[in-house]
C-alpha positions in Angstrom: 22.1 16.9 -18.3 21.2 18.1 -14.6 22.9 17.2 -11.6 22.8 13.5 -10.5 20.8 12.4 -7.4 21.5 9.5 -5.4 19.2 6.6 -5.7 19.5 4.1 -2.9 18.2 0.7 -3.7 17.4 -2.2 -1.3 15.3 -5.1 -0.9 11.6 -4.8 -0.3 11.0 -4.3 3.5 8.8 -6.8 5.4 5.7 -4.6 6.4 2.4 -6.2 7.8 -0.6 -4.1 7.6 -3.8 -4.9 9.0 -6.1 -6.4 6.5 -9.4 -5.5 7.9 -8.4 -1.8 7.6 -7.7 -2.1 4.1 -10.9 -4.4 3.4 -13.1 -1.7 4.9 -11.6 1.1 3.0 -12.2 -0.8 -0.3 -15.8 -1.7 0.9 -15.2 -5.3 1.1 -15.4 -7.8 4.1 -12.0 -9.4 5.2 -12.4 -12.8 3.8 -13.4 -11.6 0.3 -10.2 -9.1 0.4 -8.1 -12.1 1.5 -9.3 -14.0 -1.3 -8.7 -11.2 -3.8 -5.2 -10.5 -2.6 -4.3 -14.3 -2.9 -5.5 -14.3 -6.6 -3.8 -11.0 -7.2 -7.0 -9.0 -7.9 -5.9 -6.4 -5.6 -3.0 -4.1 -6.7 -0.5 -3.0 -4.1 2.1 -0.1 -4.4 4.4 0.5 -1.4 6.5 3.6 -1.5 9.2 4.3 1.1 9.5 7.9 2.6 12.6 10.1 2.2 13.9 13.0 4.1 11.6 14.1 6.9 9.3 11.0 5.8 12.3 8.6 6.3 11.0 5.3 8.1 7.3 5.8 6.9 5.8 3.8 3.9 2.7 4.6 2.0 0.7 1.6 0.8 -1.8 2.0 -1.8 -4.3 -0.7 -2.6 -6.3 -0.8 -5.8 -9.5 -2.8 -6.5 -12.1 -2.3 -9.2 -11.6 1.6 -9.7 -11.2 2.2 -5.9 -8.1 3.1 -3.9 -7.1 3.3 -0.3 -3.9 4.5 0.8 -2.3 4.2 4.4 0.8 5.7 5.8 2.4 3.3 8.1 5.7 3.0 10.1 8.1 0.2 9.6 6.1 -1.7 11.9 3.0 -1.6 9.8 1.1 0.6 12.4 -0.8 3.3 10.6 0.5 7.0 11.4 -2.3 8.2 8.9 -5.7 6.4 8.7 -7.7 6.1 5.5 -10.5 8.2 4.8 -13.4 7.3 2.5 -12.3 5.2 -0.4 -11.3 7.3 -3.4 -12.0 6.4 -6.9 -8.8 5.5 -8.7 -8.6 6.2 -12.6 -6.6 3.1 -13.2 -4.4 0.8 -11.4 -0.7 1.6 -11.9 0.9 -0.9 -14.3 3.8 -1.3 -11.8 1.8 -2.4 -8.7 3.5 -5.1 -6.7 2.5 -7.3 -4.0 5.3 -6.4 -1.5 3.0 -5.9 1.5 2.0 -8.6 3.8 -1.6 -8.2 5.2 -1.7 -9.2 8.9 -4.0 -12.0 9.9 
């Protein structure tokens, strides 16, 4: 086996992201996007940055073959805005709803 690497586990961070940004990126109106989030039809994967990206998070949202990714700081403010919606081959099985959408 190779050298061990440290893994730091913690509870999920509380991050609020502007729902209008995500809705627009998925080609949805905000009300429809919120409803889809409520009924868990939008997958969310949030990744915590390490090293030089410490303090940043990449939130990926998946719906009907589309993906929108935002890089945000700990307060949910985008530091990198989404471009065009990207096709997503498949939504990862490990998508979690650990991101709050700001109203």
